[in-house]
C-alpha positions in Angstrom: 18.3 -143.4 -176.6 19.3 -146.7 -178.7 16.4 -149.9 -177.2 17.7 -152.1 -179.9 18.9 -155.5 -178.3 22.5 -156.4 -178.6 23.4 -160.8 -179.1 24.5 -160.8 -175.7 20.8 -159.4 -174.5 18.7 -161.4 -176.9 21.4 -164.2 -176.0 20.5 -163.4 -171.9 16.6 -163.2 -172.8 16.8 -166.9 -174.8 18.5 -168.1 -171.0 15.7 -166.9 -168.8 17.8 -164.0 -167.5 16.1 -160.9 -166.2 17.3 -157.9 -163.4 20.6 -158.5 -161.7 21.0 -161.8 -163.2 21.0 -160.8 -167.2 24.2 -158.9 -166.2 27.5 -159.3 -167.8 29.7 -159.9 -164.6 26.6 -162.2 -162.7 27.6 -165.6 -162.3 23.6 -166.7 -161.6 24.0 -170.9 -161.7 27.1 -170.0 -159.2 29.5 -172.5 -161.6 32.2 -169.6 -161.1 31.5 -168.3 -165.0 30.1 -165.2 -165.3 27.5 -164.2 -168.0 30.0 -162.8 -170.3 31.9 -166.2 -170.3 29.1 -168.3 -170.5 28.0 -166.1 -173.6 31.1 -166.5 -175.0 32.3 -170.3 -174.4 28.9 -171.2 -174.9 27.5 -172.3 -171.8 24.3 -172.3 -170.2 24.0 -169.7 -166.8 21.3 -171.8 -165.6 23.4 -174.8 -165.3 26.7 -176.0 -163.4 28.4 -176.4 -167.4 31.8 -174.9 -166.3 34.0 -178.3 -166.7 32.4 -179.8 -170.3 33.0 -175.7 -171.6 36.3 -174.0 -170.2 39.8 -174.1 -172.0 41.6 -177.2 -171.8 45.4 -178.0 -171.8 47.8 -180.5 -173.1 51.5 -180.5 -172.0 54.3 -181.3 -174.6 57.7 -181.4 -174.1 58.6 -177.1 -174.2 55.1 -175.8 -174.5 51.3 -176.1 -173.3 48.7 -176.7 -175.9 45.8 -174.6 -174.4 42.1 -175.1 -176.3 39.2 -173.1 -175.8 35.9 -172.6 -177.3 35.7 -169.0 -179.7 32.4 -168.3 -181.5 32.4 -168.4 -185.0 31.0 -164.2 -185.5 33.4 -163.5 -182.2 33.8 -159.8 -184.5 30.3 -159.1 -185.1 29.6 -159.4 -181.4 32.8 -158.0 -180.0 34.1 -160.3 -178.4 38.0 -160.2 -177.5 39.6 -163.5 -176.6 42.9 -163.4 -175.3 45.3 -166.3 -173.9 47.1 -164.3 -171.7 50.3 -165.9 -169.5 52.6 -164.7 -166.2 55.2 -166.4 -164.4 54.7 -164.9 -161.5 51.0 -164.4 -160.8 52.2 -162.1 -157.7 53.2 -159.5 -159.8 49.7 -158.6 -161.5 52.0 -159.2 -165.1 50.1 -160.8 -167.8 51.4 -161.4 -172.2 49.6 -162.1 -174.8 52.5 -164.6 -175.6 50.4 -167.2 -177.1 50.3 -168.5 -180.3 47.7 -169.3 -182.4 48.0 -172.3 -184.5 44.7 -173.8 -185.5 40.9 -173.9 -185.5 38.7 -176.9 -185.6 34.5 -176.3 -186.3 32.7 -177.9 -183.3 28.7 -176.5 -184.8 27.8 -173.9 -186.4 28.0 -171.4 -183.8 31.9 -172.0 -182.0 35.0 -173.0 -183.2 37.1 -175.2 -181.1 41.0 -172.9 -181.3 44.3 -174.0 -179.7 47.1 -171.2 -178.8 50.6 -172.7 -178.5 52.1 -170.9 -175.1 56.6 -171.4 -174.2 56.8 -173.6 -171.0 60.1 -172.0 -170.7 61.1 -170.4 -168.1 59.3 -173.9 -166.3 56.9 -172.0 -164.3 53.8 -170.3 -166.0 50.2 -169.5 -165.3 47.6 -169.2 -168.2 44.5 -168.0 -168.2 42.0 -166.5 -171.0 40.3 -163.2 -170.7 37.5 -162.5 -172.6 36.2 -159.1 -173.1 33.5 -157.3 -175.1 34.5 -154.4 -176.7 31.9 -151.0 -176.5 
């Protein structure tokens, strides 16, 4: 059995999470972001900080610029960030048609990532999917 702590486990311990509150899919501060999202975007799992770290968007004439925080060492932490788009929320079908076009450093641990999403056709829904690879 491998008892070595993962980067997520270390983050959870640093943020005083233990037991059930330290699970990836739990939201101990009830701010609408589970621990994986807090970890991936730079949140504090003990504070309602969703407003300050959730992705933002700007509407242009034919696209939306969707911007989110990403860990600079995401690959080493096995984090996968994907911007997904759908035209109809009832179908459950999402596609990865966003085009990443820019990054900028926020601090030593995070960068800001901007993606372009076409607004043609007019109705589009956008979400950020964060996964941790095995």
